[in-house]
N, C-alpha and C positions, 0 to 999 in steps of 0.2 A: 226284475220287477221294477215297476215305475211308481214314483211318488209325485203327484202333481204339486208343483210349487206355486204356480200362478197362472192366471188367464187374463188377457186384456183384449179389448176391442182393437181393431186396426183403423188406421187413418190413411188417407190418400194425400200425397205430397207432390209438389211440382214447383218449378221456377215461377217467379212472379208473373211472367208473361203467360204461362199456361194456367195459372191459378185465378187470376183476376176475373176473367170472364166465366169461370166455372163454379164460383162459390155459391151463387144464387141457384136455387132449385137443385141442389145436390141431392141425390145422386144422378138425376136425369141429365145434369150438365156434363156427365161423362160420356154421353152418347157421341160416338165418332172421335172421342178424344184419344190421342196417342197414349197408350198405357204399357207399362213395363210390369211383368208379372213373374211370379215364381213358375218353374217348370211344372208340367203335369204330374210329375212324381212327388212334388211337395204336398204335404198334408193340407195346407191351406188352399191350394189351387182349386180343388173341386168345390170347396165351399164358396170361394170367390166366384167361380163360374156360375154356380147356382144362384148366388146373390145378384149377379148382373142380370141373369135371366128373370128372376122373380121381380126385379125392379124395372124390367123392360128396357134395359140399357145394353147397347152393343158397342163397346169401345173398340177402337182400332188397336189391336195388339201389335206393338212394334218391336218387342223384345221379350224373351223368356230367359230367366236366370236361375241357376242353382246357387249362386253366391249372392247374398243380400248386399254386401259391400259393393260388388260390381254393379248391381242393379241401381243402388243409390248413386254411384258415380255417373252412370248414364243419365239418371234423373237430374242430377245436379247440373249436367251439361245441357239440359233442356230437351233431351230426346223424347221424354214422356213422363207421365204421372206414375208414381210408384207407391207401394204400400209398405207400412211399417207399424209396429205396435204404437198405439197412441200414447202410452205411458212415457215414451221418450221423445215426444213430438218437439219439445223445446230444444233438446240436444240435436235432433235431426235438422231442425231449422237453422240452428246456429252453425253446426258443423258443415252443412252442405249448401247454405244460402237458399233454402227452399221454404215454402209456406204450406201449411195444411189447407186442403180444400174442404174436407169434411171427414167424418168417421162413422163407423157403424158398429153396433153391438152384435149384429147378426153374424159377423165373421170375427173370429177370435184367434189370437195367437196363444198357444199353450206352452208352458215350460215345465219340464220334468227332471227329477233326479232319478237316474237309473242305477239299480244295484243288483247284485247277485242274490241277495237275501230279501225275503218278503218284508221282514221287519228290519229297519235300520238299527244296527247294534254298535258298529265301530264309533267310538267317541268323536273322531274327526269328522266322519260322514254325518253323524247326528248334528254336530255343531254347525257344519256348513248348511245343512238342510234347514235347521231352525233359524239361522241368521238370514237365509234367503227368504223364508216365509215372513219373518218379523221385521226385517230391515230393508233388504234389497227389493223385495217384491211386495212390500206393504202397500195397501191402497189398490 
């Protein structure tokens, strides 16, 4: 069973060279931009593809990743623009030396606690879930 803990909009990040010319008219500025995306198997990918189509944007996909850290490393090196939850945008910017281009509420990252029981009963699991909802994922 799954318990949703949080949901956040996603943001697009890139090196200063990639971002500077793309901040205005976002998301249209992503047209033909080199983009790093999760693989087709990732839950967010289908939503991203539909979002690009709905906004009339055809980015140039230069990499697909199963591992978010690897995608961010390629983005940090300037290969392309990448996505990450906007709630950690300051951390992403500081850690990778990148900047946010823009964000969207139409594509969201969701976080869940998965358990074998429908209702959380174990005191430790309940404590972790409550802390995640009230402190870690607050806002």
